C-alpha positions as CSV (number, residue, x, y, z in Angstrom):
1,M,-68.9,-20.3,2.6
2,A,-69.0,-16.5,1.9
3,T,-67.3,-15.8,5.2
4,C,-64.5,-18.3,4.3
5,Q,-64.0,-16.7,0.9
6,I,-63.8,-13.2,2.3
7,T,-61.3,-14.4,4.9
8,A,-59.1,-16.1,2.3
9,Q,-59.1,-12.9,0.1
10,L,-58.1,-10.7,3.1
11,I,-55.2,-13.1,3.9
12,K,-54.1,-13.0,0.3
13,H,-54.1,-9.2,0.2
14,M,-52.2,-9.0,3.5
15,R,-49.5,-11.3,2.1
16,F,-49.3,-9.2,-1.1
17,Y,-48.8,-5.9,0.7
18,S,-46.3,-7.3,3.2
19,Q,-44.2,-8.5,0.3
20,Q,-44.3,-5.1,-1.3
21,K,-42.9,-3.3,1.8
22,V,-39.9,-5.5,2.3
23,P,-37.7,-4.0,-0.5
24,C,-38.2,-0.5,0.7
25,Q,-37.0,-1.4,4.2
26,N,-33.9,-3.1,2.8
27,T,-33.1,-0.2,0.5
28,S,-33.2,2.4,3.3
29,L,-30.3,0.7,5.1
30,T,-27.8,1.5,2.4
31,I,-28.9,4.8,0.9
32,S,-25.8,6.9,1.6
33,P,-22.5,6.5,3.4
34,P,-22.9,9.6,5.6
35,K,-26.3,8.4,6.7
36,T,-25.1,5.0,8.0
37,M,-24.3,6.4,11.4
38,V,-27.6,8.3,11.4
39,N,-29.6,5.2,10.7
40,I,-27.8,3.3,13.5
41,T,-28.7,6.0,16.0
42,G,-32.3,5.6,15.1
43,D,-33.1,8.4,12.7
44,G,-35.0,6.0,10.4
45,N,-37.5,8.6,9.3
46,F,-34.9,10.7,7.4
47,T,-33.2,7.6,6.0
48,S,-36.5,6.2,4.6
49,K,-37.3,9.5,3.0
50,L,-33.9,9.7,1.3
51,S,-34.2,6.1,0.3
52,Q,-37.6,6.8,-1.4
53,A,-36.1,9.8,-3.2
54,L,-33.0,8.0,-4.6
55,S,-34.0,4.3,-4.9
56,T,-37.7,4.1,-5.8
57,S,-37.7,6.5,-8.8
58,S,-36.3,5.6,-12.2
59,V,-34.3,8.9,-12.4
60,G,-32.5,7.9,-9.1
61,I,-31.6,4.5,-10.5
62,V,-30.3,6.0,-13.7
63,G,-28.3,8.6,-11.8
64,I,-26.7,6.0,-9.6
65,E,-25.8,3.8,-12.6
66,F,-24.3,6.9,-14.3
67,S,-22.4,7.8,-11.2
68,S,-21.0,4.3,-10.9
69,A,-19.9,4.3,-14.6
70,L,-18.3,7.7,-14.2
71,N,-16.5,6.5,-11.0
72,I,-15.0,3.5,-12.9
73,F,-13.8,5.7,-15.7
74,L,-12.3,8.3,-13.3
75,S,-10.6,5.5,-11.3
76,I,-8.8,4.2,-14.4
77,T,-7.7,7.7,-15.6
78,E,-6.5,8.7,-12.1
79,S,-4.6,5.5,-11.5
80,L,-2.8,5.6,-14.9
81,G,-2.3,9.4,-14.9
82,N,-0.9,9.7,-11.4
83,A,1.3,6.6,-11.7
84,L,2.8,8.2,-14.8
85,I,3.3,11.5,-13.1
86,F,4.9,9.8,-10.1
87,I,7.4,8.0,-12.4
88,A,8.0,11.1,-14.5
89,L,8.8,13.3,-11.4
90,H,11.6,10.9,-10.5
91,K,13.3,11.8,-13.8
92,V,12.9,15.6,-13.5
93,S,16.1,17.2,-12.2
94,S,15.1,20.9,-12.7
95,I,12.8,20.9,-9.7
96,Y,14.4,21.3,-6.2
97,P,14.2,17.8,-4.5
98,P,12.2,18.8,-1.4
99,T,9.6,20.6,-3.7
100,K,9.6,17.6,-6.0
101,L,8.9,15.3,-3.0
102,L,5.8,17.3,-2.1
103,F,4.5,17.0,-5.7
104,R,5.2,13.2,-5.6
105,C,3.3,13.0,-2.3
106,L,0.3,14.8,-3.9
107,A,0.5,12.3,-6.8
108,V,0.5,9.4,-4.4
109,T,-2.7,10.6,-2.7
110,D,-4.4,11.0,-6.0
111,L,-3.2,7.6,-7.1
112,C,-4.7,6.1,-3.9
113,V,-8.0,7.8,-4.5
114,G,-8.2,6.0,-7.9
115,L,-7.0,2.6,-6.6
116,V,-8.9,2.5,-3.3
117,V,-11.6,5.1,-2.7
118,Q,-13.4,5.1,-6.0
119,P,-13.8,1.3,-6.3
120,L,-15.3,1.3,-2.8
121,S,-17.5,4.2,-3.8
122,T,-18.7,2.3,-6.9
123,I,-19.6,-0.7,-4.7
124,D,-21.5,1.6,-2.3
125,Y,-23.4,3.2,-5.1
126,M,-24.4,0.0,-6.7
127,S,-25.6,-1.4,-3.4
128,R,-28.5,1.0,-3.6
129,I,-30.0,-0.7,-6.6
130,K,-28.5,-4.2,-6.2
131,K,-29.3,-6.5,-3.3
132,M,-26.1,-7.0,-1.3
133,N,-25.1,-8.2,2.2
134,S,-25.9,-5.4,4.6
135,T,-22.9,-6.2,6.8
136,V,-20.4,-6.1,3.9
137,I,-21.9,-2.8,2.7
138,Y,-21.6,-1.3,6.2
139,H,-17.9,-2.1,6.3
140,V,-17.4,-0.9,2.7
141,Q,-19.0,2.4,3.7
142,N,-16.8,2.8,6.8
143,Y,-13.6,2.0,4.9
144,R,-14.5,4.3,2.0
145,R,-15.3,7.1,4.4
146,A,-12.1,6.7,6.4
147,C,-9.8,6.4,3.3
148,G,-11.6,9.2,1.5
149,W,-11.3,11.7,4.4
150,M,-7.7,10.7,5.1
151,L,-6.6,11.1,1.5
152,C,-8.5,14.4,1.1
153,S,-6.9,15.8,4.2
154,V,-3.4,14.8,3.1
155,S,-4.0,16.2,-0.4
156,I,-5.2,19.6,0.9
157,S,-2.4,19.8,3.5
158,T,0.2,18.9,0.9
159,S,-1.0,21.6,-1.4
160,V,-0.8,24.1,1.4
161,A,2.8,22.8,2.1
162,I,3.7,23.5,-1.5
163,N,2.4,27.1,-1.1
164,V,4.5,27.6,2.1
165,D,7.5,26.2,0.2
166,R,7.1,28.8,-2.5
167,L,6.7,31.5,0.0
168,L,9.9,30.4,1.9
169,A,11.8,30.3,-1.4
170,L,10.9,34.0,-1.9
171,L,11.5,35.2,1.6
172,L,14.7,33.3,2.5
173,G,16.5,33.8,-0.8
174,L,19.9,32.1,-0.6
175,R,19.1,30.6,2.8
176,Y,16.2,28.7,1.3
177,R,18.2,25.6,0.4
178,H,19.7,25.4,3.9
179,V,16.4,25.7,5.7
180,V,14.1,23.6,3.4
181,T,16.0,20.3,3.2
182,L,14.9,16.9,2.0
183,R,14.9,15.5,5.6
184,R,12.7,18.2,7.0
185,V,10.2,17.8,4.2
186,R,10.0,14.1,4.8
187,V,9.2,14.8,8.5
188,V,6.5,17.3,7.4
189,I,5.0,14.7,5.0
190,I,4.9,12.0,7.8
191,C,3.1,14.5,10.1
192,L,0.6,15.2,7.3
193,W,-0.2,11.5,6.9
194,I,-0.6,11.1,10.7
195,I,-3.0,14.0,10.8
196,G,-4.9,12.7,7.8
197,T,-5.2,9.2,9.3
198,S,-6.6,10.7,12.5
199,H,-9.2,12.5,10.4
200,G,-10.2,9.3,8.7
201,L,-10.5,7.3,12.0
202,I,-12.5,10.0,13.7
203,Q,-15.0,9.8,10.8
204,I,-15.7,6.2,11.8
205,W,-15.8,6.6,15.6
206,R,-17.3,10.1,16.0
207,T,-18.9,11.3,12.8
208,N,-20.1,14.7,14.1
209,I,-16.7,15.5,15.7
210,G,-15.0,14.4,12.5
211,F,-17.1,16.8,10.4
212,I,-16.2,19.7,12.8
213,E,-12.5,18.7,12.8
214,V,-12.3,18.6,9.0
215,S,-14.3,21.8,8.6
216,V,-11.8,23.6,10.9
217,S,-8.9,22.0,9.1
218,I,-10.2,23.2,5.7
219,I,-10.7,26.7,7.0
220,L,-7.1,26.8,8.4
221,N,-5.6,25.4,5.2
222,L,-7.6,27.9,3.1
223,A,-6.5,30.8,5.3
224,T,-2.9,29.7,5.1
225,S,-3.0,29.5,1.3
226,I,-4.6,32.9,1.0
227,F,-1.9,34.3,3.4
228,C,0.9,32.7,1.3
229,Y,-0.3,34.0,-2.0
230,T,-1.0,37.5,-0.6
231,K,2.5,37.6,0.9
232,I,4.0,36.4,-2.4
233,H,2.1,39.0,-4.4
234,L,3.1,41.9,-2.1
235,K,6.8,40.7,-2.0
236,L,6.9,40.4,-5.8
237,R,5.5,43.9,-6.1
238,H,8.1,45.2,-3.6
239,N,10.9,43.5,-5.5
240,Q,9.7,44.8,-8.8
241,A,9.6,48.3,-7.6
242,K,13.1,47.9,-6.1
243,I,14.4,46.6,-9.5
244,Q,12.9,49.5,-11.4
245,N,14.3,51.9,-8.9
246,N,17.8,50.4,-9.4
247,V,17.5,50.5,-13.1
248,S,16.4,54.1,-13.1
249,Q,19.4,55.0,-11.0
250,G,21.7,53.2,-13.4
251,Q,22.8,50.5,-10.9
252,A,24.0,47.3,-12.4
253,K,23.8,45.2,-9.2
254,G,20.4,43.7,-10.0
255,R,21.1,42.4,-13.5
256,G,20.5,38.8,-12.4
257,I,17.3,39.5,-10.4
258,P,14.8,40.0,-13.2
259,L,15.4,36.6,-14.7
260,N,15.1,34.9,-11.2
261,I,11.9,36.8,-10.5
262,S,10.5,35.8,-13.9
263,R,11.2,32.2,-13.3
264,Y,9.7,32.4,-9.8
265,R,6.6,34.1,-11.1
266,K,6.2,31.2,-13.6
267,S,6.6,28.5,-10.9
268,V,4.0,30.3,-8.7
269,S,1.6,30.6,-11.6
270,N,1.9,26.9,-12.3
271,I,1.2,26.0,-8.7
272,L,-1.7,28.5,-8.6
273,W,-3.5,26.5,-11.3
274,V,-3.3,23.4,-9.2
275,Q,-4.6,25.3,-6.2
276,L,-7.5,26.8,-8.1
277,A,-8.5,23.4,-9.4
278,L,-8.4,22.0,-5.8
279,V,-10.5,24.8,-4.4
280,A,-13.1,24.5,-7.3
281,C,-13.4,20.8,-6.6
282,Y,-13.3,20.8,-2.8
283,V,-15.4,23.8,-1.8
284,P,-18.7,22.4,-2.9
285,F,-18.1,19.2,-0.9
286,G,-17.0,21.3,2.1
287,I,-20.3,23.2,1.9
288,V,-22.3,20.0,1.8
289,A,-20.3,18.6,4.7
290,V,-21.0,21.7,6.8
291,L,-24.7,21.5,5.9
292,H,-24.7,17.8,6.9
293,A,-23.1,18.7,10.3
294,N,-26.0,21.1,10.8
295,G,-28.6,18.4,10.0
296,I,-29.4,19.5,6.4
297,E,-29.1,16.4,4.2
298,N,-29.2,15.8,0.4
299,G,-28.2,12.5,-1.1
300,V,-27.8,13.8,-4.6
301,A,-25.6,16.6,-3.5
302,W,-23.3,14.1,-1.7
303,I,-22.8,12.0,-4.8
304,A,-22.3,15.0,-7.0
305,T,-19.7,16.7,-4.8
306,E,-17.9,13.5,-4.1
307,I,-17.5,12.8,-7.8
308,L,-16.3,16.4,-8.2
309,V,-13.6,15.7,-5.6
310,Y,-12.6,12.6,-7.5
311,I,-12.3,14.7,-10.7
312,N,-9.7,16.8,-9.0
313,S,-7.4,13.8,-8.8
314,S,-7.8,13.3,-12.6
315,L,-7.1,17.0,-13.3
316,N,-3.8,17.3,-11.4
317,P,-1.8,15.1,-13.9
318,I,-3.2,17.1,-16.8
319,L,-2.2,20.4,-15.1
320,Y,1.3,19.1,-14.4
321,C,1.8,18.2,-18.0
322,W,0.2,21.4,-19.3
323,K,2.0,24.0,-17.0
324,I,5.3,22.3,-16.1
325,K,7.5,21.8,-19.2
326,A,10.0,19.5,-17.5
327,V,7.2,17.2,-16.3
328,R,5.6,17.2,-19.7
329,Q,8.9,16.2,-21.3
330,A,9.5,13.5,-18.7
331,V,6.0,12.1,-19.3
332,K,6.6,11.9,-23.0
333,D,9.9,10.1,-22.4
334,T,8.3,7.7,-20.0
335,I,5.5,6.8,-22.5
336,R,8.1,6.2,-25.2
337,Q,9.9,3.7,-23.0
338,L,6.8,1.6,-22.3
339,P,6.9,-1.9,-23.9
340,C,3.6,-1.4,-25.7
341,S,4.9,1.8,-27.4
């Protein structure tokens, strides 16, 4: 009898411990989007450690819930704000049409982030604390990653295109409107979307190659922006010195130049604010992506930097209204025309 009782107790304890291990194994499958490919390739040790850090502690659960709530809030603000900016830019006539088209492209990418990427991110985050179908979550992670990288690539490239546009406006002078036409800008935007789509697809098929490709693209875009602003700064200083020299010699030929230079400085300053916000929001994510490509992982850093990238899409409409007077007035007129107002 004693032997039978001991055996029954051992079986009872074995069943208890086996039931306690199952949730941990399920949780480790959906801990983080970048880790999905790692887990498939067999690196279960790292995935289980990251799962234990984010999913088993109360702080991790609270952090995921907060991230999901913040994602929902940012999704709403980005969708409404960028839709409003897209409509308002259509009414602005003071901005040269090709330049305005680039701003509208940037607004579309931010709008898509709010409508597509962030809802998918929220589902992915909540899957870490809620039991969901693993196949569905796997596809959600892939779609989110592809759309996210595609839109981020188009957003960064469009911002660089705006910088190049401002540089050409300064260097070409009167020839600018003949060189930078609406048709050519449309071709450039189509090319940017094709390149961005390739970045997103490569992230699904070859994650490591995708990280390298995106890292190189970010470096090239950043170098191009630095070159454009450096060239603009040097050219403006040269023009300013030339104007002062003409004024000191009593020449009247440059009377119209100071006003043009002043307006140009203001437009460059407005765009610079958008660029600084983009760099501040994207650089941390780029650092984490480079670390990931080198095998250094941190789930909390991924979530924090992703949300920071999403915040950039909410900041852009605010910067447009704050720094560009014509856009601010068009937004006010659009709001007044809404049925609810």
